[in-house]
Steps between C-alpha positions, in 0.01 A plus 500: 500500500362159601579188307228247520566128469540474125282273297664562158848578392637633174491224234876521442593487866508184713676410816722253316598725212645794684736549794451761764769714352351483152160608636651783701696620197174520306328674787767766509400605147131419526372506857155350493278284722456227242873448466557498879224242541751237389719577800192532715383146414850364553554652846156543652493151657854537643429849648165385636667206675758735661228728618302204645799380694488826702128593484333155530196630317431379146286789366725759666810338349342500154416876545854569624657312210292697250597832662864401514510407133311819409764695699780319318342599165487859606856497628647303213710788380697483828597136423858536369561137409796460742317203653240257379146639466378236749747626763383857456132394508542287816676794667198713430278218630681460838516878549126535436415221742733628776371852463138373533581301812678797648202725445268232649751462790513126435876488517599349826745248642358169635462450871835324532673808368296809600819703561653410165801349680743273325515166680839375609559224251785351303609663176208444264741437215556154646138424412399649171127561440509294180608194703185509717174312432289702256169410665628594845661812367166627363358467848780694648463777238145553632636574844773754424457876430355577158788729400747224581283252306495734202876542517567124510256440211676755291829328558418127496177474302540776246881489486536877516857626537608706800506807277148437381372452853682814614345700221154362576529581871694825447775389737867422456630152397672476838168563671345223282779261604439575870125464477534175310738366765257590779199362311688174425593476866141541614375242250758247607418570870135463449542199279688298762275629775199359324646190331803398705327171592405411142 
């Protein structure tokens, strides 16, 4: 089914009155479009922004966000409540975006890293990502591989746990740790390559 951008919501349901968990509990006993529209209105702007950060196309991002939220509604029974609804939804979002880019063959490493090699740099733990300039970091994120960007956003923007990321990517937690380490290393390398004179 397709959920269109809602213009009306049930009179007794507002964003402020109900938590995600309360809405989902209601949906488990009464799965209907009108009820889910509360979550839709709450998360559509956030999912759209995530899509735009990868797709760079406003109308396409809106369409993607609608499709992702529709998919979440259809798959709601698979949400077990072991994590926050937002974490589950963002995982679906990143997977949809990456799958699309894969099919379009738009996943590629930038010119400085065509062979996907890990630059010889100091341990990235000495320079944590959250210590870097936010504005400069956004520019770096546009230059790294989309899959690494998604991984770092899951960890640092959406605060997903290693277990949640592993479940989303269907890989082990050890694999998540390794990929995060490599992604952080690339970000730190690129950051200082671009802004070392700032």
